C-alpha positions as CSV (number, residue, x, y, z in Angstrom):
1,X,0.0,-0.1,0.2
2,X,1.6,3.3,-1.0
3,X,0.8,6.7,1.4
4,X,0.8,9.6,-1.6
5,X,2.2,11.7,0.9
6,X,5.2,9.5,1.7
7,X,6.1,9.7,-2.5
8,X,9.6,11.7,-2.6
9,X,9.8,15.3,-3.4
10,X,12.0,17.3,-5.3
11,X,13.2,21.0,-4.1
12,X,15.4,23.2,-6.5
13,X,16.9,26.5,-4.8
14,X,16.6,29.5,-7.0
15,X,18.7,31.5,-5.3
16,X,21.0,32.1,-7.9
17,X,19.0,32.1,-11.0
18,X,16.9,35.0,-8.7
19,X,19.9,37.0,-8.1
20,X,21.2,36.3,-11.7
21,X,17.9,37.6,-13.7
22,X,18.0,40.6,-11.5
23,X,20.8,41.9,-13.5
24,X,20.8,39.9,-16.9
25,X,18.1,39.9,-19.5
26,X,18.9,36.4,-21.0
27,X,19.9,33.0,-19.5
28,X,23.5,32.3,-19.7
29,X,24.7,28.3,-19.8
30,X,24.0,27.8,-16.1
31,X,20.8,29.6,-15.7
32,X,19.3,27.7,-18.9
33,X,20.7,24.2,-18.0
34,X,18.7,24.6,-14.4
35,X,15.6,26.0,-15.3
36,X,15.5,23.2,-18.4
37,X,16.1,21.1,-15.6
38,X,13.3,22.1,-13.7
39,X,10.9,22.1,-16.2
40,X,11.5,18.6,-17.5
41,X,11.6,17.8,-14.0
42,X,8.2,18.2,-13.7
43,X,7.0,16.6,-16.3
44,X,8.5,13.4,-15.3
45,X,7.6,13.6,-11.7
46,X,4.4,15.9,-11.7
47,X,4.0,19.3,-10.8
48,X,2.8,18.5,-6.8
49,X,6.5,16.7,-6.2
50,X,8.5,19.6,-7.3
51,X,9.2,22.7,-5.0
52,X,11.3,25.6,-5.8
53,X,13.1,28.0,-3.0
54,X,15.0,30.8,-2.6
55,X,16.3,33.4,0.2
56,X,14.5,36.3,0.1
57,X,17.2,39.2,0.2
58,X,14.8,41.5,1.3
59,X,13.4,40.0,4.2
60,X,16.1,37.3,4.8
61,X,13.6,34.7,4.7
62,X,14.0,31.2,2.7
63,X,10.9,30.8,0.9
64,X,9.5,27.7,-1.0
65,X,6.5,27.3,-3.2
66,X,5.2,24.2,-5.3
67,X,6.0,24.0,-9.0
68,X,2.1,23.4,-9.3
69,X,1.5,27.1,-8.0
70,X,3.9,28.6,-10.5
71,X,3.8,26.5,-13.7
72,X,6.5,26.0,-16.3
73,X,5.6,29.2,-18.3
74,X,7.2,31.8,-15.5
75,X,10.5,29.7,-16.6
76,X,10.3,30.5,-20.7
77,X,12.7,34.1,-20.2
78,X,14.3,36.0,-17.3
79,X,11.4,38.5,-17.9
80,X,8.6,36.2,-16.8
81,X,10.7,34.9,-13.9
82,X,11.4,38.4,-12.7
83,X,7.1,38.9,-12.9
84,X,7.0,36.3,-10.2
85,X,10.1,36.3,-8.0
86,X,11.5,39.8,-8.3
87,X,8.3,42.1,-9.3
88,X,9.9,45.2,-8.2
89,X,12.4,45.1,-11.1
90,X,9.8,43.5,-13.8
């Protein structure tokens, strides 16, 4: 018998990518790899098993959201990520 709450969860720390997109309007190699991995993994394991976390520099708190709440379209460009993760810069 499998408990759905016991399924494996995956977390990505986006702190570095969020910092990067605050200054640059295009993904470079590693940022592109990270966002591609996130979207691909969400398709493999399901969006409810994938969580995105980051340290909010303004509050100093570590935040986390389920991928299912954000969706893959946010990762299409740095601009779309800024609207979610750095709205004051969007």
